[in-house]
matplotlib code that plots the C-alpha trace (Angstrom):
import matplotlib.pyplot as plt

x = [0.0, 1.3, 0.2, 0.0, 0.3, -0.3, 2.0, 0.8, -1.8, -0.7, -1.9, -3.7, -6.3, -6.7, -9.7, -11.7, -15.1, -17.3, -20.4, -23.1, -25.5, -29.0, -27.7, -25.7, -22.2, -19.7, -17.1, -14.2, -12.4, -9.1, -5.9, -2.8, 0.2, 3.8, 5.7, 2.6, 2.9, -0.5, 0.8, -0.6, -4.0, -4.0, -3.2, -6.0, -8.4, -7.4, -7.9, -11.3, -12.4, -11.7, -12.8, -16.2, -19.4, -20.5, -24.0, -25.7, -22.8, -20.5, -16.8, -14.5, -11.4, -12.9, -12.9, -9.3]
y = [0.0, 3.4, 6.4, 9.8, 12.8, 16.3, 19.2, 21.9, 24.1, 27.3, 30.3, 28.0, 26.8, 23.7, 23.6, 20.5, 19.8, 17.3, 15.9, 13.6, 11.5, 10.3, 6.8, 7.9, 7.8, 10.6, 11.9, 14.3, 16.3, 17.7, 18.8, 16.7, 18.2, 18.4, 15.2, 13.0, 11.3, 9.7, 6.1, 5.2, 6.6, 4.5, 1.4, 2.1, 2.7, -0.7, -2.5, -0.9, -1.7, -5.3, -5.7, -4.0, -5.4, -3.7, -2.6, -3.9, -6.2, -3.4, -4.3, -1.3, -3.3, -3.6, 0.2, 0.7]
z = [0.0, -0.9, 1.1, -0.7, 1.5, 0.0, 0.9, 3.2, 1.4, -0.1, 1.9, 4.3, 1.8, -0.2, -2.6, -3.6, -5.0, -3.1, -4.8, -3.5, -5.6, -5.0, -4.6, -1.6, -3.1, -2.7, -5.2, -4.7, -7.3, -6.1, -7.9, -7.9, -6.2, -7.5, -7.1, -7.6, -11.0, -10.8, -11.1, -7.7, -8.7, -12.0, -10.0, -7.6, -10.5, -12.0, -8.7, -8.2, -11.8, -11.3, -7.7, -7.7, -9.3, -12.6, -13.4, -16.5, -17.4, -18.4, -18.2, -17.6, -18.5, -22.0, -22.5, -21.7]

ax = plt.figure().add_subplot(projection="3d")
ax.plot(x, y, z, "-o")
ax.set_aspect("equal")
plt.show()
């Protein structure tokens, strides 16, 4: 497991967008910081795509 820790926020503020759905799920949209190449996020996306059930028989691995 790789832990990603963001640097301290600039001027005391770190901005992100938080969204909720009617189904009860939450989504967060936040910027990546310098030094984070996104490889860990791609690995996490791949693990989640294969581990979670898919609605209507859609296979996310087939779209990649």
